[in-house]
N, C-alpha and C positions, 0 to 999 in steps of 0.2 A: 760422614765418610769414615771418621776414626773408628766408629762402632763396627762398620763393615770390614775395615782392615784388621781389627782385632779378631773378628769372627773368622776371617780367612786364615789368619795365623794359627788360631786354635784348631781349625779344620786340618791344616797341614800337619800339625804336631800329632793330633789324635788319630789321623788316618793310619799312621804307622802301627798303632797298637790296637785300636778298637774300631768296631764297625758302628758304634753308637756313641754319641756325646751328649753332654748336658747343654741345653740351649741357654746362652748367656742372657742376663737380664737386660732387655731392650727398652722397657717402659717402666716408669717409676711405680706404677701400681701393681706390676706383676710380681709374684713371689720369687725371690732369689734362691738359687740352690742352697745357699748357706742359711736361709731363714727356716723357721719351723713349719714349713709347708712341704707338700710333696713336690719334688723336682719335676720339671717338665722334660721329658726325654723325647728326642726326635732322631730319626735316622738321616743319613747323608742326603737322600733324595729330597726329603722335606726341606732341609737347610739349603740345598742347591736351588730349589724352586724359589725360596725366599730371596736368596741373593740375586737370582735371575730377574725376579720381578722388580728388584730395586735398581739393578744396573741397566736393564734394557731401556727404560725411559731416559736414563742419563746418556746412553749411547745415541739414541735418536735425537735427543736434545742437542748433543754436541755435533751430530751430523748436520742438523738444521743450521746451527751457528756457523759451521764451516762453510755452508752454502752462502750465507750472508756476509761472511768475512771476505769472500771473493767479490761480492757485489759492492762492498764498501770501497774497494780500490777503483772500481770501474764506473760507479754511478755518481750522479750529481747530488747536490744537497736536496733538491726537490724530490728526486727519486728516493733518497733515504727516508725523508719524513713521510712520503706516501706509503712506503713499505711498512714503516712502523704503524701507521694508521690502519692499514689493511690487516697486519698481523694482530693488532689489538681487537679489531672487529671480529676476526676469526677465532679469538680466544687463545692465540699463541703468545701469551704475555711474557713468558720467559725469554723467548727469542727477541721479542720487541724490546724488552728491558736491556738485553745484552747489546743489541744493535744501537740503542740509544746511548749506552755507556761508551761504546767504541767511538761513536761520533763525538761525544764530549771529550774523550782523550785526545782526539785529533783537532780539538778546538772548534768543532762544528756543533753549535748548541741548537737543538730542535726548538722550534717556537712553542709558545704556551698552548696553542691548539693541539699540537702533537702530544704534548705531555697530558693534556686533558683526555685524549683518547685512551692513553695508558691507564690513567687514574680511573676512568669510567669502567674499563675492562676489569681492573683489580677489584673495584667495588661490586661488580656483578658477580664475581666468584667469591666474595666475602673476604678478600685479602686486604683488610682495612689497615693493618700495621704497615704493609708495603706501601699502600696508597698514602698514608700519613707521612711515612718516611720520604716519599718522593716529593710531597708538598713542602716538607721542611727543607729538603735539598734544593728545591726550586727557590725558596725564600733566600737561601744563603748563596747559591751559585748561579741562579737565573735559569730560565726566565722567570720573572716575578709572577706568582699566582694571580689570576684575575677573578672576577666575580663568578664566572662559569666554573672555575676550578673548585671553589668552595661550595658552590651549589651542587655540583656533581657529588662531592663528598657528603654533603648534607642529605641529598636524596638517597645515597647509599645507606647512610645510617638509618633513615626513616624506613626504607625498604626492609632493613634488617631488624626493625623494631627497637633500635637503640636510641630512644628519644632523648636520653640524658646527654649523650655525646653530641647529638644534633643541637640541643640547646646550648651546650658549652661552646660549640662552634659558632653559634649566633653571637655569643658574647665576644669571642675572639675576633670575629669579623667586624664587630662594632668598634673594637679597639684599633684594628688595622685599617678602618675605613673602607672595608670591602663589602659593606652591606648594601643590598638593593631590594627592590620590590619582589623580584623573583624569589629571593631567599625567604622572605616572609610568606609568600604564597606557598612554597614547598612545606614549610614547617606548620603553617596554619592548616593546610590541607591534611597533613598527617595527623595533627591533633584532633581535627574534626572526625577523621576516619576512625580514630580510636575512642571517640566519645569524650575526649577531654576538652569540653567546650569552654570551661572557665579559664583554662590556661590559654586557649586560642584567643579568647576575648581580651585577656590581659596583654597578650602579645600585640593584638590589633590596636589596643589603647596606646601601647608604647610607640607603635608605628605612627599614630596620630600626633602624639606629643612631640616626636622628633622630626616629623615631616610636614606638620600642619595640615595634613589631609589624609584621608583613608584611601587605601588602594581599593578600587572597585572590585577587582577579582577576589581579593582576600575577604572583603566585606560580604560579597555574594556567596562565597563558600561557607562562611560562618552562618549567614542567614539561612541558607539551605539546610544546614545541619540542625539549627534550632527548630525550623518548621517540620522537618522529617521526624524529629524526636518529640513532636507534639507540644513544644514550648512556643506557642504562637505569639505570646506577649513579647518575649525577648526578640523573636524573629521580626516582628512588625516594628519594634523599637529601633532595631538596626536598619530596617527599611526606611524609617523616618529620617535617620541620620544620613543615609546615603542619597536620599531624594534631593538634598540641598545642592547636589552637583549633577552633572550629566549622567543619566541612567541609561544603560543599553537594553537591548531586547532580552539578553540572558538574565539580567536582574529581574525584569518583569516576569519572565518565565518561571523563575524560582518562586516569586511570591504568588503567582497564579497556581503553581503546582502545590504550594503549601496550603492555599485556600481550598483546593480541590481535595486534598488528602483528608481534610476535616469534613468533607461533604457539603461545604458551603459554596455552592456554585454562584450564588448571587454576588458574593464578594469577588470571586474569580472573574466573573463577567465585568465587574466594576473596574478591575485593574486592566482588563482588555480595552475598555472604553478610554481609560487614562492613557494607554499606549497610543491610541489613535490621536488623542488630543495633543500629545507631545510630538507628533509627527513620526512615530514609529509604527511599523506594520508587523502584525503577528507572523511568525515563521512556521515551518512545519512542526517544530517542537511545541509551540503554543497550541496549535490545533490538535495535535496528538494528545496533549495533556487533557484538554477539554473533552475530546472524544472518548478517551479512556475513562474519565470520571463519569460521563453520561452512561457508558456501557455498564460500569459497575453498579450504577443506580437503576439499571434496566430501562433507561430512557432511550431506547434504541432509535426511535423516530427522530428525536432531537439530534442524536449522534449522526444519523444519516443526512439530516438537513445540513449540519455543520460540515459534513464531507462535501456536499455540493457547493456550499459557500466557499470552502477552501479552494476548490477548483476554479470557481469564478474569480477569486481574488488573485489568481496567478500563482498559487502555491500548489505544486503538484503533489498529490497524495503518494506516499512511499510505502514500503513494505510494512512499516509499523502501523500506519493508518489502516491499511487493508486487514492486517492480522488482528488488530484490535476490534474492528467491526465484525470480522468473521467470528471471533470468539464471543462477542456480544450477541450476535444473531443465533449462534449455536446454543447459547445459554437460554434463550427464550424459545428455542425449538424451531426457528425459521431457517432450516438448513438449505432450502431451495435458494433463498436469496444469498445465503453465505456461499453457496456453490456458484451463483452468478458473479459475486465479487471475485471469487477465485479465478473464474474464466477471464474476467476483466484484467486481472493481474497478468495472466498468461499472454493476453493480447498486447499488453504493454511490455512484454519481455521481462517481467519480474517473476522469477520462479520463487514461490513461497518456500519457507523453511518447513521441515517435516512436521513441526507442531501444528501448523495451519492445516495441512492435509489430514493429520490425525484427528483434529477436532471435527472435521466434516465426516470422516469415516466413522468416528465414534457416534456421532449424532444420527447418521443414517442407520447404523447398527442398532441403536436404542429404539429407533422407530420401526425396526424389523424390515427395513428395505435392503435386503442382502445384495440385490442386483446393483444398486447405486453405490453401495459401500465398496464392492469389488471393482466397480467401474472407476471410482476415485483412486483406488489402489493402483489400478492399471495405468491411469492417467498420470499418477505420481511417478511411476517407473519410466514411462515414456519421456517425461520431462527431466530425466536424469537424477531424480531424488530417490535414494534407496530407502525402502521401508525399514524402520527401526523396531526395537522391541515393543514400543508403545503401539505401533501400527498393528503388529501381530497380536498383541494382547486384546486390542479393540475388536479385531476380526474373530479371534478365538472366543471372546465373550459373546459376540453376536451369534456365532454358530451354536454355542452352548445354550443360549437363551432360546433359540429356535428348536432345540432338541437334536441338532445334527452333530452328535458327538464324534462320528467318524471324520467329518470335515475338520473339526477342532483338532483331533489327533493328527490328521494329515498336515495341518499347519505347524503343529509342534515338531513333527518329523522333518518338515521343510526347514525349520530353523536349525535343527541339529545337523542336517545332512548337507544342505545347500551352501554352507559357508557364509550364511548371512548373519544377522544379529543373533547372539545366543539368548536363550530364554532366561528370565529372571525368576525370582521367588513368586511374583504375581502370576506368571505364566503357569508355573507348577501348581500353585494354589487353585487356579481356575480349573485345571484338569482334575486335580484331586477332588475338589468339591463336586464337579460334574459327575465323575465316575461314582462317587459315594452316593450322590443324590439318586442316581438311576440304578443303584444296587449292584454296580460292577465293582465289588470289593476287591477282587483279585487284580483288576486293572488299576484300581486306586492304589493298592499296595505296590504295584509295579512302578507307577509314576513316583510314588513316595521314595522307593528305594533308589530309583534312577536319580532323583533329586539329590539324595545324600551322596551317591556315588560320584556325581559331578561336582561336588564341593559346595552345594547350596545348603544353607542352614534352614531347616524347617522353622517356621514361626508359629505364633499362637493360632493363626488362621488355618495353617496346615493341619495341626493336631485337632483343632475343633471340627474341621470338616471330616476327618477320619472318624472321630468319636461319634459325630452325628450319623455318618453312614452305617457304622456298626450297630448303633442303637436302633436305627430304622429297620435293620434286618434282624433285630432281636439278639445280636451277639454282644450281650452286655459285658461279659467277662473280658472279651477282647478289647472293648472300648475302655474298660477300667484299666486294663494293662497299659494301654497307650497313655492314659492320663497319669498313672502312677509311675510306670517304669520308663517312659520316654519323655513325656511332657514336663513333669515336675522335676525330673532328674537332669533336664537340659539346662546347664548353667548359663547358656547364652541368652536364655529368655529372661529379660529384666522384669517384665510385667506379664502376669497371667491373670486374665480377667475372669469374671464370674460365669461366662457363657458355657464353657465345657462342663463345669460342675452342675449347672442348672439342667443341661441336657441329660446328664446321667441321673440326677435326682428325679426328674420328671419320668424317666423311663422306669426307674425302680418303683415309683408310685403306681405306674400303670400296671406293673406285674405284681403289685401288692407286697413288695419286698421292702417293708418300712425300715428294718434294721440296716440294710445296705444303704438306703437313701440317707438315713441319719449319719452313717459312717462317712459318706461323701460330704455331707453338710459340715461335719466336724472338721474334716480335712480342709475344706474351704475356709471355715471360720478361723481355724488356727493359722492358716497361711495369711489371712488378712491381718491377724494380730501380730504377725512376724515371728510366730513360734516355730 
């Protein structure tokens, strides 16, 4: 506020003499008028807008506080703390803080849960200094922080990727006796997420030494990370350690998933057998893991059998089960059975996500069954699922493949006009390639120019299709212009492959222009050498 008062006083003094003033230095990194830099000159309207933007939030803030000042006199303690909780959840942390301070002045101390709401809100917006200050104040004035308080702060540090502060907090919690299993689970989960498995293992060992047992959740999290990173030996070592106590279905799912990732389904089935022997029954995650692994290996018959077993065992297949099977069936070209599973989902009031519809549309399109592809699109819309850009790209590719360019253009126009999903680079590349292939160079240029006008950046495929089109029509110089003046000059293209160069070289050979072919080859060769 002192800076604002100073600025206002300077404005009042200078307004009597000048219509322009020098903007005071507000930030330490800004050049000051007395420094050897150009002074920043602003007029009164600019300065007034700066002051307005600073003072308006303060005015609203005070107005809100005034409202709650009134409620402080008329509401009970329970109403006060409920108000603070609601304000914290709504992100009105300044008002919540002020209301809490006013309660403290009147001898009404909000409980630790209420303070935790404020701390959680502060951590979400990155105000860690304020959160730490509040925790310190709680330690000195009450209520004393509990495990949840420290866990909220630790989770905030982890979300903000400040792992060192989180680890320091673990140490301080240990000194103050505030440490619990949830604390270790938070920090171990974050370390695993960042790939720092050695540190996570060390922390888990510390947990074992101090508590004489490993926490199952922390152990399972670390084991999952080892297996996903391909370190099966350490993962299975950890599995052997936690098998000495009661193991739940989640732990079994982790080791089954790890085995399936390596493609070793025999081992995965061995752990399923152990589950049954220990009295545990596979859940939907267990079956989905196995079905997904079988589909990836193209063992679709076994995956479908497992789907029937799943139903007989009283585990209802969910969206993931059906979506995985649909993807596997489309992978091997059995789109009719995939369509049958889609209908079964709809019968069970499970509306698939767009990706499931798109897989079936794409497969029908690749088989040239335009009627069924459009039928699935219509069925998709009837069930309240809006086609996305992938849906349109699949349909456009289908029409281009069948030579119906007008229909492909109509779909592109529908995307631009109907307010649906906007086309992407793939959409434009499909149209540019089709127009070039069929010799419609004027139309290809129109699509290319529209692409740039709408802010899409042409990529290697865009330029390659244009070059191919011009070469097919014998317009070699125009193709060369696109290569040299547009493609190679485009700084956004990180990698330019050999294809456009080879197209030009082959064309020059066909017209017996060996010198030009050699020139293109030299350009390609020099580019590969980084010259």
